[in-house]
C-alpha angles and dihedrals in degrees: 000000000000120000088232102118114147092192097052113101090215090056092046090052091057119359095168099090089053089052090054088054091050092050091050091053093058146276098297135018132180115238109201100194091067098023090236138131110235117218111192107169124094096226093052095043091050093047095045092051085063097040112110091203085077127063142184086229135021098196093093087068109019143032118236089256094049089051094049093245133123118240114247117263113279091238089063092056097108091057094047093046089053095043099041095056095055117099093241089068098038131087129208135324092028093038091050093050096050096040090052090057096044094045089069087072092051103049114136089251094051093047092047089053089058092056097091091050092048093046093047094049092047089052092050093050093049091046089058092048091051093046089054091050091242139322139167110332089201099057098027101048116353097057105035096051103060093032090056092045096051092040088052090051092049093046097242108159116244093242090058098052103086096087095046098087095044091048090049094048092051093048093047090054087078091064091068121098114276096348116209124246089252090056090048092051091052091047092051092049092049091047091054095045095044092046092049091051093049092046089058092045091051090051089052092048090051088059096038113021120198137186092272130112096254090055088048093053090049091050092048090052092049090050092057106272103129111239121150122214089248090054090051091050093046091046092052092049092047092050091050094046097042092034094064111015093075093041094048094048094041089055097052096035088049097050091045088053090049092051088052091049102048095171090059092046090050091051090050092049089050094049118029090182085080091070098098092050091042091056091054095043095048091051088052097042097054106015115212094209108044100179138027120193127217132180120230105237095175128019113276133187124222117185093333095315116115113218106201129223109272095037124118124232123206111208106204105216093177091055093044089054090056097045108133089206087071107020123052111230091353096186091062120087105230116176090187092059104136102180102058115150093169117171099217092120092048121231142241122038091337095055107141107274090201097052094112090051092046090053091052091049094048093047092046095053093042093050093047091051092047093049101038101030106034091157095051110148139176111266099188138002107266127234115237119230112252090241130110108186096048104039118206149120132264087231142325114228113204138171133203109231119220 
């Protein structure tokens, strides 16, 4: 029996030894508890992310029945309607059309223009943490920064932002393996509430457009680019969820890794020019998104094993990022690592559209903490979230030493 057990607290605490075992067993293994084929090697994960025989959805080509799958329960419909109209779960031509519109908000120039806002906000958040003598790095810095940035881009007023993170967390619960009915109920409720809120916001922006992304999507639709209201809602939710989940978890996973590798933290404190490489290495070392699922649309073969149409493949990002065939001494945190083709932002047509913004946010918060809280230390051992797919901590208590 493999040590791969995504419900075992010991595995969740440190899945990387189990990944090494999976890689040693071969390039693909069937995992019966989730009815998935696990792919643990970097070369295969990278190639399959670009393989058009796989898809995030199959409904552009097949019905549930044709594909040998059961339709989701009717009571889950609000979640699936919201999820299935976002570009992450669409394939061309719909994916291409929506991504083309959204990408206008994430051009290098647009993202660069956000840098002063991001840097200023990161500084303010860290100033408050320092003034309090410490706190929870998750709730005091890691969460508010990316949530505020993406809410600002979308045009969500500051007074409306409090429910955004809870809604997002409840919706993202459905991305775990075999979610419980309780998780599904929370995701459905959050999907309804978030959708209702955005529907009202879109109506307001139709009457009074602004400079925000939602107003831009409305204008693009009015100018002839087809975009339904549901696609606008799903796009906004996806951008909020994807636009902060990875950043939040990368921040706390990263700082926890630094506290456990004091020599690397000391090197970073001594040389802040390491920040860009540190951001990449920390995303590789403890990957925020451990698994990415794809449907097999046409039979494929991996190392002599035929994976039939209708099967589901689990691309193990966390394992790929620790593959010794690509990364020298992968279990070692090395902030000077120069050759770092980690796969944390995915690849192919679903490569993270917000990756440049995420890098700016991560670098801004890290730099602010290094400059303003040079004595930052771990105050208590954190509790890890009981999740596998989206890897994070329940909190990260820190204090600022005199």
